[in-house]
Structure formats: C-alpha cells, structure tokens
C-alpha positions, 0 to 999 in steps of 0.5 A, spaced: 153 879 378 153 874 373 159 870 371 160 869 363 164 863 361 170 865 356 170 861 349 174 855 349 180 856 346 184 850 343 191 849 346 197 847 342 201 842 345 208 844 346 212 838 346 210 837 339 216 836 334 214 840 327 219 841 322 222 847 324 223 845 331 226 839 329 230 842 324 232 847 330 233 841 334 238 838 329 242 844 328 243 845 336 245 838 337 250 838 331 253 844 334 254 843 341 260 840 343 257 835 348 252 832 343 255 833 336 259 826 336 253 822 338 249 826 332 254 824 327 254 817 330 247 816 329 247 819 322 252 814 320 248 808 323 242 810 320 246 811 313 249 804 314 243 800 316 239 804 310 244 803 305 245 796 307 238 794 306 238 798 299 244 794 296 241 788 299 235 789 295 239 792 289 243 786 288 238 781 290 239 778 283 246 777 282 252 774 286 257 778 290 262 781 285 269 777 284 273 783 288 268 781 294 269 774 294 276 775 293 277 779 299 273 773 303 278 768 300 284 772 303 281 773 309 281 765 310 288 766 312 292 772 315 298 773 310 302 779 310 300 779 302 296 776 297 300 776 291 296 782 288 295 787 294 297 788 301 293 784 306 289 789 310 283 788 306 283 781 307 285 781 314 278 786 315 274 781 311 277 775 315 275 779 322 268 781 319 266 774 317 269 771 324 263 774 326 258 775 321 255 769 316 258 768 309 251 771 306 251 776 300 247 781 305 253 781 310 258 783 304 254 789 303 254 791 311 261 790 311 262 795 305 257 800 308 261 799 315 267 801 312 264 807 309 261 809 315 267 809 319 270 813 313 264 818 315 266 819 322 273 820 320 271 825 315 268 829 321 274 829 326 278 831 320 273 837 318 273 839 326 281 841 324 278 846 319 271 848 320 266 849 326 262 843 328 256 846 324 260 846 317 263 839 319 256 836 320 254 839 313 261 836 310 259 829 313 252 829 310 255 832 303 260 826 303 254 821 305 250 824 298 257 822 294 255 816 290 262 812 292 259 812 299 252 809 298 250 806 291 257 805 288 260 803 295 257 796 294 263 793 292 268 791 298 275 791 296 282 794 297 279 801 293 273 801 298 277 800 304 281 806 302 275 810 304 277 809 311 285 809 311 286 815 307 281 820 311 285 817 317 291 819 314 289 826 312 286 827 320 293 824 322 296 829 318 292 835 320 293 833 327 301 833 326 301 839 323 297 843 328 301 839 334 308 838 331 309 833 337 312 826 337 306 823 339 302 826 333 308 824 328 307 817 331 300 817 329 301 820 322 306 814 321 301 809 323 296 811 319 300 812 313 302 804 314 295 802 315 294 806 308 300 802 305 297 796 307 291 797 304 293 798 297 300 802 294 296 806 290 295 810 297 302 813 295 298 818 291 295 821 297 301 820 302 305 824 296 300 829 296 301 830 303 308 831 303 307 836 297 302 840 301 307 840 307 312 843 303 308 848 299 304 851 306 307 858 308 308 855 315 312 849 312 318 851 316 315 850 323 312 843 321 319 841 318 323 843 324 318 839 329 319 832 330 313 830 327 314 829 320 321 825 321 318 821 327 312 819 322 317 817 316 321 813 321 314 810 324 311 808 318 317 805 315 318 801 322 311 798 322 312 796 314 318 792 316 314 785 316 310 787 309 317 789 306 320 783 308 314 779 305 315 783 299 322 781 298 321 774 299 316 774 294 320 778 289 316 784 289 310 780 286 305 785 287 309 790 283 310 785 277 302 784 277 301 792 277 306 793 271 304 787 267 296 788 268 296 796 268 302 798 263 300 800 256 304 801 250 298 805 246 299 812 248 292 814 245 289 808 249 292 811 255 289 818 254 282 815 252 282 812 259 285 818 263 279 822 260 274 817 262 277 817 269 276 824 269 269 824 267 267 819 271 269 822 277 267 829 276 260 826 274 260 822 281 262 829 285 256 832 281 251 830 285 253 832 292 256 839 290 249 840 286 245 838 292 249 843 296 249 848 291 241 848 291 240 848 298 245 854 299 241 858 293 234 857 296 230 861 296 234 865 291 233 872 295 237 870 300 242 866 296 247 872 297 247 872 304 251 865 304 257 869 301 261 875 305 268 877 305 272 878 312 275 874 317 271 867 318 271 865 325 268 858 323 274 856 318 281 855 320 285 858 314 291 855 315 288 848 315 284 849 310 290 851 306 292 844 307 286 841 305 286 845 298 293 843 296 292 836 298 285 835 294 288 839 288 294 835 288 291 828 288 286 831 283 291 833 278 297 828 279 294 821 278 291 823 271 298 827 269 301 821 271 297 816 267 298 820 261 306 821 262 307 813 264 301 810 259 298 807 265 291 803 264 287 808 269 281 805 272 275 809 274 275 805 281 282 808 282 278 815 284 274 812 289 278 814 295 281 821 292 275 826 292 272 825 299 276 832 301 272 836 296 266 837 300 271 840 306 275 844 301 268 847 298 265 848 305 272 851 308 272 857 303 272 863 308 267 867 304 262 862 304 257 863 310 252 858 310 246 859 314 243 855 320 237 852 316 242 849 310 244 843 315 237 840 316 235 842 309 241 838 306 240 832 311 232 832 309 235 831 302 239 825 304 234 822 308 228 823 302 233 820 297 235 814 301 228 812 303 226 813 295 232 809 293 230 804 298 222 803 296 225 803 289 230 798 290 226 791 288 224 795 282 231 797 280 233 790 281 228 787 276 229 792 271 236 791 271 236 784 270 230 785 264 235 790 261 241 786 261 239 778 262 245 776 259 250 780 264 254 774 265 258 777 271 252 779 275 247 773 273 252 767 272 249 763 278 256 762 280 253 761 287 249 755 284 255 752 281 258 752 288 253 748 291 253 743 286 260 742 286 260 741 293 255 736 293 259 732 287 265 732 291 262 729 297 258 724 293 265 722 291 270 722 297 265 724 303 270 729 305 270 737 305 272 740 299 279 744 300 281 747 294 278 750 287 282 752 281 280 756 276 281 764 274 280 769 279 273 770 277 271 763 278 275 760 284 274 765 289 266 765 288 267 758 289 270 759 296 265 764 298 259 760 296 261 753 297 259 751 305 266 748 305 269 754 303 275 751 299 281 755 298 282 758 291 288 757 286 288 762 281 290 758 274 295 762 271 293 765 264 300 765 261 307 762 264 309 769 266 304 770 271 306 769 278 301 773 282 297 768 285 294 769 292 298 764 296 292 761 299 293 754 295 299 751 292 300 746 287 303 741 292 296 742 296 292 741 290 296 734 288 295 732 296 288 734 297 285 734 291 281 739 287 276 741 283 278 745 277 272 750 273 273 753 266 268 758 264 266 756 256 264 764 255 271 766 257 275 767 251 281 764 255 277 757 255 283 754 251 288 756 256 284 754 262 283 747 259 290 746 257 292 748 264 287 742 267 290 737 262 297 738 264 296 739 272 290 734 272 291 729 266 287 723 270 281 728 273 274 726 272 271 731 267 264 734 267 260 739 264 255 743 268 250 748 266 247 753 271 242 759 270 239 764 275 231 765 275 229 772 279 222 774 279 220 770 273 226 773 269 231 768 267 239 769 267 244 766 262 245 759 262 252 758 262 256 751 261 262 750 265 267 745 264 269 741 271 275 737 272 274 733 279 281 731 281 281 726 287 286 726 293 293 724 292 292 722 285 
C-alpha cells in the first residue's frame, strides 16, 4: 500500500493581531471592569505624549504665551492670590517647575498634563451616567475636541478648569447618587478647588445648583445632608482665600470690572456672537467625527437608534448632565448681553466638555461595538498626521505672519541679553523686572535668574499687580525696566520709568528671531537699568 503525501497548506499564525482582532481586543479591554481603567490611562498617556511633541514642534518658532510665563512667575511664590486671579494655577505651575526644567516644551507638557487629568476625570464622571463602552467613546470624543489638543497649548487658569470643572461635575453626580455626608464633603472640596482656579467657575457651580433644583428627584437630594455639607465645606475651605481677598480690597473683582465691563451694548452683542460661533466651531470636529463613525456604513446607520429602555444609560444622571450643559451653554451669553460684558472666546474653554457625554447618553442611541475602535483609530490617525506635519505648519505660520510681534518678538533673546547686562554691571543675580505684563513675565520665565515681575500700572487706578514684587523691593534690590516701542502704551511706560527710576541707565536694544531661514520682526526695546539701593 503506497502512501500519498498531502499537499502542504500554509498555516496562518494564530497570534497575529489583525485590525479586526485588535479592534475586538480594544473593545473587550475598554469594557471589562478589571482593565477599563488601565486602557483609559494608556490612552491618555499616549495622547499627552503625542500632543506635547506636536505642540513643541508647532510653537518652535515662538516664545511661550504671556499667560504661561505669568503662571510660571506666580508659581515662584505660593501666595493666596495673584491680583487678577485666585492662586491654584500658579501653585500648580510652581510645583511642576520644581520638578521639570524651565523650558518651552515643559510648558506644553504641563498643559497636556492638565488635559490628560481632565480626560481621566471625564471618564469617571461618564461612568456615573453610561456604561464603560460608552464612557470610553466619550473620552475619545473629548480627546478630539480641539480644546483638549491643538487649542490646549496655553497653560493658564482657563486651561486648569479642564481639570477642576470635570472634578466638580464628578463630585456632584456622586453626591446626587449617594446623598451622604462624605459625598457632600468631596463636592465642597471640588467646588473650592474650582473657585481657587478662577471665579468664572461660578457659572458651572450655579448650573449645578439649578440642575439640582430642576431635577425630578430634587427633594431626595435636597433632603439629604450632601448639598448642605458641600456648601459648608466649600465656604470653610475658601476662608484663607476670602481673608486675602478682604485684605487686598477685592482686587480681582476690581480687575474684572475695569477690564471686562463695556458701555457699548452693540460691541457686547458682537462679542457674544463671536463667543458662540467660536465655541460651536470647536465643538463641530468631535461631534462631526463621531456622527461620521456612527453613520458608516450607511446601511447600518439606523441600527444605532432604537426606542425602549436602555440599560447602558442611567437616565436620572443623564438628566443632570443635560441640564448642566444646557445651562452653561445658554447662561453666559445671556449674561454677557444683559450686563454688557467683554466676552472672551477663551471663557468657553471649560464649559463644553460635557457635550460628548450629553450626546452619548441619549437613551435612543445604541452605538455598535465597532464604533469605539473606529473613533479611536480616527483620533490616532489625525494625531500622527498632525505630528508629521507640525514642523511644516510652524514654518508656514511664520512665513504667513512674519510680523506677528506677540509670538515672534524674541523676548527670550532679550531676557538673555538683559541678564548678561545686569551681571556685567553688578555681578549679582537680577532680582526684579518691571514692565507691562506682556514684558515682565517673559523676562521671569526666560532669564536664568528668573527675576520676579513688577507690573507697571497703565493708569493710576490700576491696583491688580501680582504681589510678587513691590516698589520697595525694586528700590532696595534694583531692577531692569523694559518698554516695548511697538506698544501703543509706550508713553505711559516711559513716564513711569522717568518717575520711579529717574537716575536709571537708559539703553536701547534690538532683538530679532530667525527660524529655518525665516526672520521675525526686529523689535526695539527701551531698557532702564536701575542699580540696587539707588
């Protein structure tokens, strides 16, 4: 009996991870109680690292934004307030730069760290409303929101709200669910942390209060100790800052009234329209990409919508989210119109992170399992494409706007030159820099001596200096004053220098930035070097 050999058949490796198997793995890990948290942490870490690299490339031709330099300067002293704002953003910056070097890339890493922490908190808040699969879908949608990536380059009090306000919402949802003393304490502490970031968060705190009153289960919540313990805890935690506020005669409120109060109702209406349009445009990207994922392929799009009970959504908590998001979306623009406020588009940064959760928690929406890996793949592709294009974008931006003084004015170069000039004359560290906030805080950031800033008042009525340096400090230790000749306030700056430092040594310095063969603006600075004890 002859034996016949069977034809050789190729055996496909079983351990090979193809796209479908990888997608199934992601869904399984993101929805399993034992692994979902670590999937979120991994996703957030990749997001933070990728976008730190992207922002470092995108902003390579520019100095850090003035707000970033200001936060760094605030962090040089842990005060209970810094003139314009409460202290939390300065405290965080101080802690961050006690570990990381004072470099541009570290500021973008700090901004993305705030964003990353916010993403994790959004996931925890989402779990109070939807199941784990939908919660991860929400996190990816939020990561696609430009405020959490491209527009999140500027570390300041507005950006820190992307950490503190999700924390307030999480604490509220937890307190609404548990209605206990402990949950009330956590809500009060979260509210205090938010208020220590920026008083603007009263919009979110007020929205939460209204949502609680409008909710059908309001009496169960109001009859529990949670809301009252929260109010008492928040007030108690705020006592040190409130004492400081009293001692400085409510300077931050004076600053807000002087800077953001308008008499022209037509101008206020135009700013409100700009605020609304800007924030709608930013929200369009994550919503549009999620809608595209849900609607593809078209023949299955209707499978994503179904009536009836939805075990993946806690309708009671979803109602809280819908009310809060609706109130903070509508309330501030109406307030801006009613009180003729100078509405900045940046004020919306912190108020719309709940939009993805509000949409995903619609009970009729039943996203298929394949939707999650598809949206994650879109996020990854867009992030990698942006990383690859970021050096080209940086060159393109500078070529298109070479005279953009704010970004390309080479204040970092000036800080190095002034440090050398001070050392050559006095052989000691440079301790104080005087000028408008656009000038003195970049000197603090970029000089190796990190002199403390003294903000020159534009008018006699200005009282909101940061408190980091005083006139007495300047007269005792000496200072370098800087006036920007391109600033329309140059005459006021020069008048202040003539009054406070009549015997200072006047200099004229010019700086110009070059980046990949492109030249930034050549800016002339009027410098006043006042020696110690003069």
